[in-house]
Every structure is written in structure tokens, then in C-alpha cells.
C-alpha positions in Angstrom: 25.1 4.0 -13.0 25.7 1.4 -10.8 24.3 -2.2 -11.8 23.2 -3.5 -8.5 21.7 -1.6 -5.5 23.8 -0.3 -3.0 22.1 -1.0 0.7 22.8 1.8 3.0 26.1 0.9 5.1 26.2 -0.3 8.9 27.0 2.9 9.9 24.5 4.5 8.5 21.7 2.5 9.5 22.9 2.4 13.0 20.7 4.5 14.9 22.1 5.0 18.7 20.0 6.8 21.5 18.3 10.2 20.0 20.5 12.6 22.0 21.9 15.9 20.1 25.2 14.1 19.2 23.2 11.6 17.3 21.1 14.1 15.6 24.0 16.1 14.2 25.5 12.9 12.8 22.4 12.3 11.0 22.1 15.9 9.9 25.6 15.5 8.3 24.8 12.3 6.7 21.9 13.6 5.1 23.8 16.8 4.0 26.5 14.5 2.7 24.4 12.4 0.6 22.4 15.2 -0.8 25.5 16.9 -1.9 26.5 13.4 -3.7 23.2 13.3 -5.5 22.8 16.8 -6.6 26.2 16.5 -8.1 25.3 13.4 -9.7 22.0 14.4 -11.2 23.0 16.5 -13.9 20.3 17.9 -16.5 21.5 15.5 -18.7 21.4 12.5 -16.6 17.7 14.0 -15.6 16.4 14.2 -19.3 17.8 10.4 -19.7 16.2 8.4 -17.1 13.1 10.4 -16.2 12.3 12.6 -19.4 9.4 15.0 -18.7 7.7 12.6 -15.9 6.4 14.3 -12.8 8.3 12.8 -9.8 7.2 13.0 -6.1 10.5 12.8 -4.9 13.4 13.8 -7.5 16.5 11.8 -6.2 18.5 14.9 -6.2 15.8 16.6 -3.4 14.9 13.4 -1.3 18.0 11.8 -1.5 18.3 10.7 2.0 15.3 9.1 1.9 15.9 7.2 -1.1 19.3 6.2 0.3 17.7 4.9 3.6 15.4 2.9 1.6 18.5 1.2 -0.3 17.1 2.9 -4.0 20.2 5.0 -4.1 23.7 4.2 -4.2 25.9 5.9 -1.9 27.4 8.4 -4.5 24.1 9.3 -5.0 23.2 7.5 -8.4 20.1 4.9 -8.7 21.1 1.4 -10.2 18.5 0.0 -12.7 17.0 -2.6 -10.3 16.2 0.3 -8.1 14.2 2.3 -10.7 10.8 0.1 -11.1 10.3 0.2 -7.5 10.9 4.2 -7.3 8.3 4.8 -10.1 6.0 2.3 -8.8 5.5 4.1 -5.5 6.2 7.3 -6.7 3.5 7.1 -9.1 0.9 5.6 -6.3 1.3 8.6 -4.6 0.5 10.9 -7.3 -2.8 9.1 -8.2 -3.5 9.5 -4.3 -1.9 13.1 -3.9 -5.3 14.9 -4.7 -7.2 12.9 -1.9 -4.5 13.2 0.6 -4.4 16.8 -0.2 -8.0 17.0 0.3 -8.1 15.3 3.7 -5.1 17.3 5.0 -7.6 20.2 4.6 -10.1 19.0 6.5 -8.1 17.2 9.1 -5.9 18.5 11.6 -4.1 15.1 11.7 -4.4 12.8 8.9 -4.0 9.2 10.2 -3.1 6.3 7.9 -2.5 2.8 8.2 -0.7 0.8 6.1 -1.7 -2.7 6.1 1.1 -5.4 5.6 3.7 -2.6 5.1 6.4 -5.2 4.5 9.6 -3.1 3.5 7.9 0.2 4.0 8.7 2.0 1.0 5.2 3.6 0.7 4.8 4.1 4.3 8.1 6.2 4.3 7.4 7.7 1.4 3.8 9.1 2.5 5.8 10.2 6.1 8.0 12.0 3.7 5.7 13.8 1.8 3.3 14.9 4.9 6.3 16.4 6.4 8.5 18.0 3.3 6.1 18.0 0.4 2.6 18.7 2.1 3.5 20.2 4.9 0.8 18.7 7.2 0.6 16.8 10.6 0.1 13.0 10.1 0.5 9.8 12.1 1.3 6.8 10.1 1.1 3.5 11.5 2.9 0.3 9.6 1.9 -2.9 10.4 3.2 -6.3 9.6 3.4 -9.7 10.9 7.3 -10.0 10.2 9.1 -8.6 13.1 12.1 -8.7 10.9 10.6 -6.1 8.3 9.0 -3.9 11.0 12.8 -3.5 12.7 13.9 -2.5 8.9 11.0 0.0 8.9 12.1 1.8 12.5 15.7 1.8 11.7 14.8 3.4 8.3 12.5 6.2 9.7 14.9 7.0 12.5 17.5 7.6 10.1 15.6 10.3 8.2 14.3 11.7 11.2 10.5 10.6 10.5 9.9 8.3 13.5 8.4 11.0 15.2 5.5 10.6 12.0 6.0 7.1 11.5 5.6 3.8 13.8 5.5 0.1 13.1 4.2 -2.8 14.8 4.1 -6.5 14.7 0.6 -7.9 14.2 -1.7 -9.9 12.3 -4.3 -7.8 10.5 -6.9 -10.4 11.0 -6.9 -9.6 14.9 -5.4 -6.0 14.8 -6.9 -3.8 17.7 -6.4 -0.7 15.4 -7.3 2.1 18.6 -5.2 -0.1 20.8 -2.1 -0.3 18.6 -2.5 3.8 17.9 -2.5 4.4 21.5 0.8 2.3 21.8 2.4 4.0 18.9 1.5 7.5 19.7 0.6 8.1 23.2 -3.3 8.5 22.3 -6.0 6.6 20.7 -7.7 8.3 17.6 -10.6 9.8 18.2 -13.9 7.1 18.3 -15.8 8.6 15.4 -13.0 8.9 13.3 -10.4 6.0 14.1 -8.8 5.8 10.5 -8.6 8.1 7.5 -6.3 6.3 5.1 -5.6 2.7 4.3 -3.0 1.3 2.1 -2.2 -2.0 1.2 0.5 -2.3 -1.1 0.8 -6.0 -2.6 -0.4 -7.5 0.6 -0.3 -11.2 -0.8 -3.5 -13.1 -1.7 -6.1 -13.0 1.0 -4.1 -10.5 3.1 -5.9 -7.8 0.5 -9.0 -9.4 1.6 -8.5 -8.8 5.4 -6.8 -5.1 4.8 -9.9 -4.1 2.7 -12.3 -5.5 5.4 -10.4 -3.6 7.8 -10.5 -0.5 6.0 -14.5 -0.9 5.5 -14.8 -1.6 9.5 -12.9 1.6 10.6 -14.7 3.7 8.0 -11.6 5.1 6.2 -12.3 7.9 3.8 -9.7 6.4 1.2 -8.6 2.6 0.8 -5.8 2.2 -1.6 -4.9 -1.6 -2.6 -2.4 -2.8 -5.1 -3.5 -6.8 -4.5 -0.9 -9.4 -5.5 -1.0 -13.2 -5.8 -4.6 -13.5 -5.9 -5.0 -17.3 -5.6 -8.3 -17.9 -3.8 -10.3 -18.1 -6.7 -7.8 -19.9 -8.9 -7.8 -22.5 -6.1 -11.6 -22.8 -5.9 -11.8 -23.1 -9.7 -9.0 -26.1 -9.6 -11.4 -27.9 -7.1 -14.2 -27.7 -9.4 -12.1 -29.1 -12.4 -11.1 -32.2 -10.5 -14.9 -33.2 -9.7 -15.8 -32.5 -13.0 -18.3 -29.8 -12.5 -19.4 -28.4 -15.8 -20.1 -24.9 -16.4 -19.5 -21.7 -18.7 -16.0 -21.1 -17.3 -15.4 -24.8 -16.8 -12.5 -24.3 -20.0 -10.8 -21.8 -17.7 -11.2 -24.0 -14.5 -9.3 -26.8 -16.7 -6.0 -24.6 -17.4 -3.5 -23.7 -14.3 -2.5 -20.6 -16.7 -5.9 -19.4 -17.8 -7.2 -20.0 -14.3 -4.1 -17.4 -12.7 -4.9 -14.8 -15.1 -8.7 -14.9 -15.0 -8.7 -15.4 -11.4 -6.6 -12.5 -10.4 -8.7 -9.9 -12.7 -12.0 -11.4 -11.7 -10.9 -11.7 -8.2 -10.4 -8.0 -8.2 -13.9 -7.1 -9.8 -15.5 -8.9 -7.2 -13.3 -7.0 -4.6 -14.4 -3.6 -6.3 -18.7 -4.7 -6.4 -18.3 -5.6 -2.7 -16.8 -2.1 -1.8 -19.1 -0.5 -3.6 -21.6 -2.2 -1.7 -20.5 -1.2 1.3 -20.5 2.5 0.0 -17.5 3.3 -1.6 -16.7 5.2 -4.7 -14.3 2.7 -6.6 -11.9 3.2 -9.5 -9.8 -0.2 -10.3 -6.6 1.5 -12.3 -2.9 0.5 -14.0 -0.8 2.4 -11.1 2.3 1.9 -13.2 3.2 0.2 -16.6 3.1 -3.4 -16.7 7.0 -3.4 -17.8 7.5 -2.2 -14.3 5.2 -5.0 -12.4 2.6 -7.5 -13.8 1.0 -6.7 -10.4 0.0 -3.4 -11.7 -3.6 -3.0 -10.4 -4.7 -0.4 -7.9 -8.1 -0.3 -6.3 -8.7 3.0 -5.2 -12.0 3.4 -3.0 -13.3 6.9 -1.6 -15.8 6.4 0.7 -19.2 8.0 0.1 -21.3 6.5 3.0 -24.2 5.4 1.1 -24.3 1.3 0.6 -25.3 0.4 -2.9 -27.5 -2.9 -2.9 -27.0 -3.3 -6.5 -23.4 -3.6 -6.2 -24.1 -6.6 -4.0 -26.6 -7.8 -6.6 -23.7 -7.6 -9.3 -21.4 -9.3 -7.3 -23.8 -12.2 -6.5 -24.5 -12.4 -10.6 -20.8 -12.5 -11.3 -20.0 -15.1 -8.4 -22.8 -17.5 -9.7 -21.8 -17.0 -13.6 -18.2 -17.7 -12.8 -18.5 -21.0 -10.7 -19.7 -20.0 -7.6 -17.1 -19.4 -5.4 -17.2 -16.9 -2.4 -14.4 -14.5 -1.7 -12.8 -14.4 1.7 -13.8 -10.8 1.8 -17.3 -11.2 1.2 -17.2 -13.8 4.3 -15.6 -11.2 6.6 -17.4 -7.7 5.7 -18.5 -6.1 8.8 -21.9 -5.5 9.9 -24.5 -4.3 8.5 -22.8 -5.2 5.4 -22.2 -8.8 5.8 -26.0 -8.7 6.5 -27.0 -6.7 3.7 -25.0 -9.1 1.2 -26.4 -12.2 2.6 -30.1 -10.7 2.1 -29.3 -10.5 -1.5 -27.0 -13.4 -2.0 -28.1 -16.2 0.6 
């Protein structure tokens, strides 16, 4: 297999007006890359790379999508640099699949928001699964503040004929009006009693994860799945405590840059877990991919149960005080009535 990723060519990613000629061109392109992938992925190569792993989208079955994402070369091979990303997003979908299938059984249309969608690997994979694996109507909206990645997402979705299922918008999460954005993207806002079914946030950096989690809680998402990244807020607060010479049980951690980063990431996610439980979610922190693929491998999977848990807020308050007192951004931006409930326990 080639050693470097082979991005789709300009000819492949160019998406002219959606007319019959263009649809035929894309159909031929998809057929060609599928045929190359089937030829490349012999039984021997499959066993060598994947063994007995369960795959959401085997390269020999989902070649057009993987090629559009830049994870397959033009000959159907997968370069080593792409394997980690492929395994990461695939395993995340496997962890979420039972819950997504349950929602599909209950909802005529499943609505998914990818908060901070970035390069849209996960968004496109979910759109593909809803259409080709689960065979259920869905509307997926990817939101990012970077117009460059949003344009790339739109091109990729059009290339694999998913642009009717997946739309992307440039917007900051902290001020996002989801019903209005949905209306722009899909022609009508979601039902006011059920504005969102699923919120995902894959590697939203630092406090962007807090913005995504708070948005999911505010909209009453049935499932929130976040893979936090670069949790710096707590470590920065500890650094400030160390500079002022404040004493405390965690002072040895505060004084070490390395320990601040390592402990800060774990404790940030522990505090986030307690806040989500306090808001009425059953939260499972888990490893969604091996650390050999990425060190940022924690997934917070939260399923809405609808019954707030004051004891979880009390545990948050106790843990926050134990580690030095800094308050997470998520605690500061929780929607009502959860913010008031937390303040009553942790003034």
C-alpha cells in the first residue's frame, strides 16, 4: 500500500450543477473506484490489515465515500497514514450504532448536529450509514466556524450524492440558532418539541467541547457523543494557582506543567460527566479507539433519561473544591433550570 494519503483529484472533487450529465459522471466515478477497491482488497489483504475486526464500512464496499474523504488512494488502497483515522471514526460509529438504530425505530427522521464538524469525517460517515447501512431518513447538519472546511464538506457530500442528507453551515457554536440553521439547510425548522435527536462533537478543542455539550443539553438531545480534545482550561487555572503560591492537596500537580496537562484532561472529563448526569443524562466515559491510534481517545456517551440528578451536582462541587476550586466553562453556561439547580448546591 502507498505510504502517503492520495487526495482526490480536482476532477474528482469538482461538482458542477446537479444535472443529468453530472449525475452520470459521478455514477461512473463511483463505479470505477468501487471496482478498483474490490480488485485491490483481496482476502489476504483484508486479513492482514483488519483481521477479524467488525467494520462499519469496509473499503471494498464504501470506496466512493472513503475516496472522497481522502482515506483511499485512486487504486483503492489505503495508505498507513489514513488507517488511524479510518479505525477511529469507524469504531465510534460502532459504539453509537445501537442507540442510533433505536432512535431510527422511534423517529420518522433522525436529526443529527455535528458541532464543530471540522473535516466532516464523522458527519459523512453517519450520513452514509443512514442511507446505505440503516436505510432510514435523516437530516445531518455540520457546523464549523471555518469556511474552508465547510466548503470542503459540501464538496465531499455532493461528490457521493449525500448533499440532500448532509448540509454544512459556517457559524460559531456559542451563538448558533439551531432551528433557524435547520430551516436554511433543509427548508423547514425541526419540530419545536423535538429540535434535535443527536449531537456529536469529535475532537472539538478545549472549551469548544463545553459549548457543544451545553448546546446538546439545551436542545434536549437524546444522545450526545463527544470526544474532547486539548482540555486546557483546568490546567491553565492550576498554573495561575501555582504562580500565586496557593497551597492545597493538588499543589504538586499545579506546579508541574506535564502533570497539569495529563491530570487536567482526565479531571476535566470527570467534571463534565458529573455535570451531564446532573442535567439528566446517563453518561459513560469510554475509550473509543486504542491509544496507539490517538492519545485523545476518550468518548463521553450521554443518553438522555430526563431526570436531573442533584447528587451528581453535589459530587461535581466536591470534586471541584478538591482539585483547587476552578469552575468549568460548562458549569457557567448550563441552560436553565440546570444552572440554577447547580448554583443552589454549589454557590
